[in-house]
N, C-alpha and C positions, 0 to 999 in steps of 0.2 A: 576695323573695327567691331564686322562681321566674324567678323574669324575668331576676336578673342570674344564673342559672345558665345560664340558656338562651343570653344574648348570650355570658357567656361559652366556650360549647359549639361556638358559631356560630362562632368568630372564632378556634377554638381547632381545629376544624373547619377555617377557611375557609385558615391557613395553613399545615395540614399536608397539603391538595392541592394549595399553592401550593409545597412543599418538593415532592412528588411530582411536579408539572408542572417544576420546572427539573429536579429529578434525571432522570426522562426525558430531558427536549431536550438539559442534558450529555453524555447515553451518548447519546444519537444514537437514541432510539427514539421523540421527537419527528422529522422530519426538514425543519432549518433549509435554508435560504434562501439559495441559489445566484445567486454573480456570473459574469460571465466578465472575462479578461482586458481589453477591449474599456471595461471599467465603472469600471476602474483606469489608462485609455490604457497599458496592458502591452504592449510591441507583443510577439507572441506567434510565438517559440518554432523553428526550421523545421531542420533536420538537413541538413547539407551533402552526407550517404551516405541509400545506399540501397541495403544490402544487398540483399537479396534480389532486385534489378531490376525494382521490379511498376507503381515507378513515382512510389511515395510513400514520403518520406521516413523516416528510420529512429523520430524522436521520436514525426511522425504515427504508425508504419505500428505502436508498440508500442503507443500509448496507445488505438488501434482494436482490434489486439490482445488486449488487457486487456477493453476492454466486450465484444467478439464472447465469452469465456471469460465473463462475468459471467452474462450473458445469457442461461447454461447450468444459475444459478441452482447452484454446486457443494457439497453436499451438507460438512461441516465431519467429517471426522474423517482421523488417521494412517495411515497403511496403507505395509505395505511393495511395488512392484510390478517385476518382473522384469521391464521394457522401461525400468521409472524413471516414465515421466509417468504420473498416475492415467488410467483407463480405464472408469472404472466411475458417474462425478456424482461421486467426493469428491477431497476437497481440502485441502494446509492451504494459509498462512499464501507460503512460498514456491514455489507453484505457481504461483498468481496472475504473480508474475512469471516463471517459466521460461516460463509458457506464450504469457504478453504478449512475451517476447523471442523466442520461437521460430518464430511465422511473422511476425514483423518481419526474423527469417534469423542470431536468434542460437544455435544451440541449445547450453541449455548444460550438458545430463549432458554433451557429452563437449568442449563449453568447459572447465568447470568438473573436469574427467578430466587433461586431458591437463596439467594448469600444478597438478594435483595431486604426478601423476606424475612431471614432471619437476622440480616446486621441491617437496617434500614439507615441508621445512626451517620456510617460512611454513605450514603447515596442520600439523601435527605430528601428522595421523593414522594410528594402526598397523596399521589393517587399510583398504585402501580396498575406497572401492567405489563406480560409481559407478553406480548405480543411486538411489545414498540419498542419497550427499557433497554432492551438485548441490539438495538440500530441505535443504539447512539453514541454517540461518541464519547460523550462527559464519563459515561454507564461504564464503557470498556475499559476507561484508560482507571477508574476504580477500583475491575475486578481485575483486570492484569495487573498492578499493584500489588492485588493482595495472595491474586494464586499464583502467580506464571511470574520466571526469573527476572529479575530487572534488569535491564545490562548496557552496557555507556550508551552516553549521546551523543561522543565523542564520532562525526563521524566518517574522520582522517584515519583512526585507530579500525583499519579497514577490517583486519583478522577475528574481531569480532561481531565483524555484520556477515550474516550470511542467510543461506535463500530458506526461507517460512518461518526466520521472524519476525514480528511484530512490531511494526513503525504510528509512531501515534504523536499527529499534529497538534496545534494548538487547537482546529476546527476538524481537521481530517486522519482518515485513517487508512494504512498499507498491508500488505505484508510483501517483506524487505527481497526481491527474485537472488537469483544464482546467478548475476548476470550484473558484472561493473562500470564506468566508465574507463577511461584511459589512466585517469589516476586511482584506477582501485575503489574508488565510494558504487558502495549495489545500486543494481537501482530498486524501482519500485511497480510492483505490480498492483494498479490504486485506479479508481472510478469515483472522477472530481467532478464531472460537469459536465454536458448534455454536449460542449464543442470540439469534448478528448482523440485525441484522432486512434492515438494509443492505450493500449491497458496496463505496457512499461514499460515505465518511461527514468529519464537522468534524471532525482527532482531532487535527491537530499541536501543537494546545495541550494537547490531555492526556497524553502520551506525551513522556519522553525519546531524542533525533534521538541519533546517535549513528553518521551517514553518509548523504551527501548526496552522488547521480553522477548521470551522465548518460552515455549509452552515447556510446565518440567511435567 
């Protein structure tokens, strides 16, 4: 009888540990293996535009700038800044996109503010504040709808997802990585919460996507 109980206990323990590992893997606390475009015979997209004229095309520039930003390991906290951009090591999801575009020559603080002031009927903002408006997912979604190339939200159309693209979720935003999972689905470079272990994660299958864009 004791032996049987021990066996059942070991089975339960094994299944419990298996569930824990599965949960940690699904939510990216255990890193996923990364693949590249070459592994799926996908041609890498390069933009014909070099906004800041640094010799690097916009698509590559955005991706490089985002990687430079996350190398600083910003801590997650929502704070208002008088100059708009966080300068104290903290940040939120929109800052990943804003800093990625900034070093490629696109100042979202200025661009979004100008668009809101000229076409507020699309945004419906009562009190316009250039220091925070560009750090709201809702406003960025509207801005990219108006000024970027809208692409597929079908994550299984893998060749249409390229590193440097922008992906918008219901209440979140990030930059598409040039790394992919074993099915070819792109990773996302993002900043979601204070408990996030990695900034580059395999999350496209876990969230509701409402927008996918490319800077034109």
